[in-house]
C-alpha positions in Angstrom: 95.5 18.4 -93.7 95.1 19.8 -90.2 92.8 21.9 -89.4 91.4 23.8 -85.9 87.7 24.2 -85.6 85.9 26.7 -83.0 82.0 26.5 -82.5 81.0 29.6 -80.3 78.3 29.7 -78.7 76.3 31.1 -76.0 76.6 28.5 -73.1 80.1 27.0 -74.5 82.4 27.2 -76.7 84.4 24.0 -78.6 87.4 23.2 -80.2 88.1 20.5 -82.6 91.1 19.3 -83.6 90.9 17.4 -87.2 94.1 15.7 -89.0 92.8 15.0 -92.8 89.1 15.5 -91.8 89.5 12.8 -89.2 88.1 14.4 -85.4 91.3 13.4 -83.0 91.2 16.0 -80.3 87.8 17.8 -78.7 87.9 20.5 -76.2 84.4 22.3 -74.2 84.5 25.1 -72.5 81.7 26.2 -70.5 80.6 29.6 -69.5 80.3 28.6 -65.8 82.9 26.0 -65.5 86.0 26.6 -67.8 89.5 25.1 -67.2 91.8 26.3 -64.4 94.6 24.3 -65.5 97.7 27.4 -65.6 95.7 29.5 -63.2 97.9 30.8 -60.0 96.4 31.4 -56.8 97.2 32.6 -53.3 96.3 29.8 -51.4 96.3 28.5 -47.6 97.1 25.5 -46.0 94.3 23.8 -44.6 95.7 20.3 -43.5 98.7 18.8 -43.5 99.8 15.1 -43.8 103.0 13.6 -43.3 101.9 10.0 -44.0 100.9 11.0 -47.4 103.6 13.3 -48.1 101.2 16.1 -48.9 99.2 19.1 -48.5 95.8 20.3 -49.1 95.2 24.0 -50.2 92.4 25.7 -49.9 92.5 28.5 -53.2 88.8 29.1 -52.8 87.5 25.8 -55.3 84.8 23.9 -53.8 87.8 21.2 -52.7 90.7 22.0 -51.7 93.8 21.5 -54.2 96.3 18.7 -53.5 99.9 19.5 -53.1 102.6 16.7 -53.0 106.0 17.4 -51.4 107.8 17.3 -54.8 105.9 19.8 -55.7 105.6 21.9 -52.8 109.9 22.0 -52.9 111.9 24.0 -55.9 113.0 23.0 -58.5 117.0 23.1 -57.7 116.2 20.2 -54.8 115.7 18.0 -57.7 119.0 19.1 -59.2 121.0 17.9 -56.4 122.9 14.4 -56.5 122.1 13.4 -53.1 118.7 14.8 -53.0 116.3 11.4 -51.4 112.1 12.0 -51.0 112.6 10.4 -47.8 115.2 13.0 -46.3 112.5 15.4 -46.6 108.8 15.5 -44.7 106.0 17.8 -46.0 105.6 19.0 -42.5 109.1 20.5 -43.0 107.7 22.3 -46.3 104.8 24.0 -45.0 102.9 24.7 -42.5 99.0 24.7 -41.6 97.4 28.4 -42.2 100.3 29.5 -43.9 99.8 31.2 -47.5 101.1 30.0 -50.1 101.5 30.6 -54.0 100.4 27.8 -56.2 99.9 26.6 -59.6 97.5 24.3 -61.0 98.6 21.8 -62.9 96.0 19.2 -63.2 91.8 19.6 -63.3 89.6 18.6 -60.7 88.5 15.0 -61.5 85.2 13.6 -60.7 85.6 13.5 -56.7 89.7 14.7 -56.4 90.3 18.3 -56.1 92.5 20.0 -58.3 96.2 19.2 -58.1 98.6 22.3 -57.6 102.6 23.1 -57.9 105.0 25.6 -56.2 106.8 25.8 -59.5 105.4 28.7 -61.3 105.8 27.9 -64.8 104.6 31.1 -67.8 104.3 29.2 -70.7 104.9 31.8 -73.9 105.0 31.3 -77.8 108.5 29.5 -78.1 109.4 29.2 -74.7 108.7 28.8 -71.1 109.8 30.7 -68.2 110.7 29.3 -64.6 110.8 32.4 -62.1 112.2 30.1 -59.4 114.6 28.4 -60.9 118.0 28.4 -63.4 117.5 25.1 -65.7 117.8 25.5 -69.1 115.8 22.9 -71.5 114.6 21.6 -74.5 111.4 19.7 -75.7 112.5 16.4 -76.2 110.6 16.2 -79.0 113.0 18.3 -80.8 115.4 15.2 -81.9 118.7 17.1 -83.7 121.6 16.9 -81.1 123.3 20.2 -83.0 119.6 21.8 -83.0 119.3 21.5 -79.0 122.7 22.6 -78.5 122.3 25.7 -80.7 119.0 26.7 -78.7 120.8 26.3 -75.6 123.3 28.7 -76.2 121.1 30.8 -77.7 118.8 31.4 -74.5 121.8 31.1 -72.5 122.4 34.8 -73.5 118.9 36.2 -73.0 117.8 34.4 -70.4 116.9 36.4 -67.4 119.0 36.3 -64.6 118.0 34.0 -61.9 115.2 32.2 -64.0 114.8 29.3 -65.7 113.8 28.8 -70.1 112.1 26.0 -71.1 112.5 25.9 -74.9 109.0 24.3 -76.5 108.8 22.0 -79.7 108.1 25.2 -82.0 111.4 26.7 -81.0 113.2 24.6 -83.6 114.7 26.6 -86.3 114.0 30.2 -84.6 116.4 32.6 -83.4 117.3 35.4 -80.7 114.9 37.8 -82.0 112.0 35.2 -81.4 113.1 34.5 -77.9 113.8 38.2 -77.1 110.2 39.2 -77.7 108.7 35.7 -76.2 111.1 36.8 -72.5 110.2 40.5 -72.6 106.4 39.3 -73.0 106.9 36.8 -69.6 109.1 39.0 -67.7 106.2 42.0 -68.0 103.8 39.3 -67.1 105.6 38.1 -63.9 106.0 41.5 -62.8 102.5 42.0 -62.8 102.2 39.0 -61.0 104.7 39.6 -58.4 102.6 42.8 -57.4 99.3 40.8 -57.1 100.9 37.9 -54.8 101.2 40.9 -52.0 97.7 42.6 -52.3 94.7 40.7 -50.6 94.3 37.7 -48.4 93.8 34.1 -49.6 92.2 32.3 -51.1 92.2 34.6 -54.0 93.1 34.1 -58.0 96.5 35.9 -59.1 96.8 35.4 -62.4 94.4 33.8 -64.8 95.1 31.8 -67.9 94.5 32.2 -71.5 90.7 31.0 -72.3 90.6 27.7 -74.7 90.4 29.9 -77.9 93.8 32.0 -77.1 95.4 29.0 -75.5 95.5 26.9 -78.4 97.0 29.7 -80.3 99.5 30.3 -78.0 100.4 26.6 -77.4 99.0 24.4 -80.4 98.4 26.8 -83.5 101.8 26.5 -85.9 103.0 25.7 -89.4 101.4 22.4 -88.6 98.0 23.7 -88.3 96.9 24.4 -92.2 93.7 26.0 -91.3 92.1 27.9 -88.1 88.6 28.4 -88.8 86.1 30.4 -86.3 82.4 30.6 -86.4 82.1 34.1 -84.4 82.7 37.8 -85.6 84.3 39.5 -82.3 86.3 35.9 -81.3 87.9 36.0 -84.5 89.0 39.5 -84.4 90.7 38.8 -80.7 92.0 35.8 -82.2 93.5 38.1 -85.2 95.1 40.3 -82.7 96.5 37.3 -80.5 98.0 35.8 -83.6 99.3 39.1 -85.1 101.5 39.7 -81.8 102.3 36.0 -81.1 102.7 34.4 -85.0 102.2 37.1 -87.4 103.3 34.0 -90.8 100.3 32.6 -89.6 97.8 35.1 -89.7 96.7 33.9 -93.0 95.8 30.4 -92.1 92.7 32.1 -89.5 89.3 32.5 -91.1 86.1 33.4 -90.3 83.1 31.3 -91.0 79.6 32.8 -91.7 77.0 31.9 -89.1 74.8 30.9 -91.9 75.5 27.2 -91.4 76.3 25.2 -88.1 80.3 24.4 -88.4 80.6 21.7 -86.5 77.8 20.0 -89.2 79.6 21.6 -91.8 82.8 19.9 -91.0 81.2 16.6 -90.0 82.5 16.7 -86.8 79.1 16.1 -84.8 78.5 12.2 -85.9 82.3 11.8 -84.6 81.3 13.1 -81.1 78.4 10.6 -81.1 80.7 7.9 -82.4 83.7 8.7 -79.5 81.0 8.3 -76.6 79.8 5.0 -78.5 81.6 1.4 -76.3 82.1 -0.3 -79.5 84.4 1.2 -82.0 84.4 -0.5 -86.0 87.6 -0.8 -87.4 87.7 -0.4 -91.4 88.7 -4.0 -92.0 85.7 -5.2 -89.9 87.1 -5.8 -86.6 86.4 -4.1 -83.3 87.5 -2.6 -80.2 85.3 -2.4 -77.0 86.3 0.5 -74.3 85.2 0.1 -70.8 85.8 2.5 -67.9 86.2 2.2 -63.9 87.5 4.5 -61.8 90.8 2.9 -61.6 91.0 2.0 -65.0 90.4 1.4 -68.8 90.1 -1.9 -70.5 90.3 -1.7 -74.2 88.9 -5.2 -75.7 90.3 -6.2 -79.1 87.7 -8.4 -81.5 88.0 -9.7 -85.6 84.2 -9.3 -85.6 83.2 -9.8 -89.1 86.7 -9.6 -90.5 87.9 -13.4 -91.5 91.1 -12.6 -93.4 92.7 -13.6 -96.7 95.5 -15.9 -96.3 95.0 -18.0 -92.2 94.0 -16.9 -89.0 97.4 -16.2 -88.0 97.1 -13.3 -90.6 93.8 -12.2 -90.0 94.7 -11.8 -85.8 97.7 -9.7 -86.9 96.2 -7.2 -89.6 93.3 -6.6 -86.7 96.0 -5.8 -84.3 97.7 -3.7 -86.3 94.5 -1.5 -87.0 93.0 -1.8 -83.7 96.3 -0.3 -82.4 96.4 2.7 -84.6 92.5 3.2 -83.7 93.3 2.8 -79.7 96.0 5.3 -79.9 93.3 7.8 -81.6 90.6 6.8 -79.3 92.8 7.7 -75.9 94.1 10.9 -77.1 90.3 11.8 -78.7 88.5 10.9 -75.4 90.7 12.0 -73.0 91.6 8.7 -71.6 94.0 8.7 -68.6 95.5 6.7 -65.7 96.4 2.8 -66.2 95.3 1.3 -69.3 95.0 -2.1 -69.5 94.9 -3.6 -73.8 93.7 -7.0 -74.3 94.7 -7.8 -78.3 93.8 -10.6 -80.1 96.3 -13.7 -78.9 99.0 -13.7 -81.1 101.8 -17.1 -81.1 104.7 -15.1 -82.7 106.8 -13.0 -80.8 107.5 -11.3 -83.5 104.1 -10.1 -84.1 103.5 -8.8 -80.8 106.5 -6.9 -81.3 105.4 -5.6 -84.5 102.0 -4.2 -82.6 103.7 -2.5 -79.3 105.9 -0.9 -82.2 102.8 0.7 -84.3 101.2 1.6 -80.7 104.0 3.0 -79.2 104.6 4.9 -83.2 100.5 5.9 -83.0 100.7 7.5 -79.1 103.4 10.2 -80.7 100.5 12.2 -82.3 99.4 12.5 -78.8 100.6 15.8 -76.9 99.7 14.2 -73.5 102.5 12.3 -72.3 101.8 7.9 -72.5 103.8 4.8 -71.6 103.7 1.3 -72.7 105.0 -1.4 -69.9 105.2 -4.1 -72.0 102.8 -6.9 -72.2 102.1 -9.5 -69.5 102.3 -13.4 -69.3 98.3 -13.1 -69.7 99.3 -11.5 -72.9 97.5 -8.0 -72.1 99.7 -4.9 -72.7 99.8 -2.4 -70.1 100.3 1.3 -70.1 99.8 4.7 -68.8 98.3 7.6 -70.0 98.8 11.1 -67.6 95.6 12.4 -66.5 95.3 16.3 -67.3 91.3 16.7 -67.7 88.0 15.0 -67.2 87.6 12.3 -69.8 85.3 13.6 -72.8 82.7 11.1 -71.6 82.4 13.2 -68.3 82.4 16.4 -69.4 79.6 15.4 -71.8 78.0 12.6 -70.0 76.4 12.0 -66.7 74.9 8.7 -64.9 71.3 7.9 -65.9 68.4 8.4 -63.5 66.7 5.7 -64.1 69.4 2.9 -64.5 71.5 4.1 -61.5 74.0 4.3 -63.5 74.2 1.1 -65.4 74.3 3.8 -68.9 74.8 7.6 -69.8 72.9 9.6 -71.6 73.7 13.2 -73.2 73.9 15.8 -69.9 72.0 19.2 -69.7 74.5 21.1 -70.5 74.7 19.5 -74.1 71.2 19.5 -74.3 71.2 23.5 -73.7 73.9 23.8 -76.3 71.5 21.7 -78.6 68.6 24.2 -77.9 70.6 27.3 -78.9 71.3 24.9 -82.1 67.6 24.5 -83.1 67.1 28.4 -82.0 69.5 29.5 -85.0 68.2 27.3 -87.3 65.0 28.5 -86.8 66.0 31.9 -86.7 68.1 31.2 -90.1 65.9 29.4 -92.2 62.1 30.5 -91.1 59.8 33.4 -90.5 58.6 31.8 -87.1 58.2 34.2 -84.2 57.6 31.8 -81.7 58.3 27.7 -81.0 56.9 25.4 -78.6 59.7 22.6 -77.6 58.5 19.7 -75.5 61.1 18.1 -72.9 61.2 15.4 -70.5 60.0 17.4 -67.1 63.4 16.7 -65.4 65.0 18.6 -68.2 62.1 20.9 -67.7 63.5 22.3 -64.4 67.3 22.6 -65.6 65.1 25.0 -68.7 63.9 26.8 -66.0 67.0 27.2 -64.2 68.7 28.4 -67.3 66.5 31.0 -67.6 68.9 34.1 -68.5 70.7 31.7 -70.9 67.7 31.3 -72.7 66.5 34.6 -72.8 70.1 35.5 -74.3 69.8 33.1 -76.8 65.9 34.4 -77.6 67.5 37.9 -77.7 70.1 36.8 -80.5 67.9 34.6 -82.6 64.7 37.2 -82.2 62.7 34.0 -81.5 60.7 33.3 -78.3 60.2 29.6 -77.0 58.3 28.4 -75.0 59.5 24.9 -72.9 56.5 22.3 -71.8 57.1 18.9 -70.0 56.3 15.9 -71.9 56.9 12.7 -69.2 56.5 10.5 -72.3 59.8 12.0 -74.0 63.6 10.5 -73.1 65.7 12.8 -71.0 68.0 14.2 -73.8 64.7 14.2 -76.1 64.2 18.4 -77.5 60.9 17.6 -79.6 59.6 20.6 -81.6 55.9 20.9 -81.0 55.0 23.7 -83.0 56.7 26.9 -84.7 55.0 30.1 -86.1 53.6 33.6 -85.2 53.4 34.1 -81.5 50.1 34.6 -81.7 49.3 31.0 -83.3 51.9 29.1 -80.9 50.0 30.6 -77.9 47.2 29.5 -79.1 48.8 26.1 -79.5 50.0 26.8 -75.9 46.3 27.6 -73.9 45.2 24.1 -76.2 47.9 22.1 -74.5 47.2 23.4 -70.9 43.4 23.2 -71.3 43.9 19.2 -71.7 
């Protein structure tokens, strides 16, 4: 069974995708750091670099965005048979100081700014509208040649003049009526964007794409998802309205989870998130894999560990590698690892066994919506592959470098600590009659709680519990220790005693 579980909080929303109760994807959207992929901006070219065949564009973010020459040219250029990259220089496409309309196609990652394109795309439920091209395409995941031709014929009669369309995977088996409503909605959206383009000066936001929950409903919620569960009543009602508009046949699969329990703990997601941040992952057989990342690439090492096999060494190695291939594909997807990936499977002397492992790895990667490519096995027996970088890795979202060990270890970041504070406040409010509580935290974390004063007050207002935060140097940075709780009067006495020590 496939499920989408949404944990709505004051400081952040978390969305988990489960397959047979196993966490396979996790998305986190924070109040002050929301995703920008899909957003459309009026930007200004600040620098043109012919040597890199790229330009930097200011769209109002902290870092300028990267515009590659291929992303600066219209799609029609690439449909010409005589098109050659080197014939067109970036300086012939954009000029310094020029105002241009761009769409974000890749989030800022580490020290790199976002990547943008001038080829605007507007995703709907069943199709993607491309206002600047006349191309018609069909998702590669629709394998039937007959169905692909039928879909092309259906959309040809509906396609807006001088615009292009790509039919998404969920379009399989759908009719003209389904596509007609999608096109109607997207054309209205494009007309609104066209008006916004003419207003104001760069840099400015023209169109903001759906938030995490709405985007998941549009892009992921399909007949393959058996349950979509949200723990916030307002978000549930909003989601129901969108499902009614986009996929009314899926309404009965959307449900509201009462807030008397922690939804992620209820579905055993928290423990799986913790494991997704660990360096070593144990396999069911007793073998294990180790994942290490650098800025340039990620290395995965496979080991037999405690597994000794049943028949012979060759059989033990093959079974461990096959199990590892499935787990590696899952971990790359869950941890959102992109870029160059090197996998060091246990050495196999049989070429047929090597091919079995590669085939299973490729099959397992097919479940991943992010594009990946296996390049083969090197002479050293290392598997080379790539996975498209779209977002920050999960560890970058949830962790930061430890200030005590200069980056040699990692720990939960302040946002996760604040989220833990919120969950504990909710638990106290639901299961006790306490009026107030004292938490002890590391002095560095204490400063963060002081800076997040407004968020704390919102949490207090929601839970009707007053909180007091005191520093304790003996604690670790990610500790949140309950010192005392009870009536406001008694808690204040404890607080006074602490201040006099």
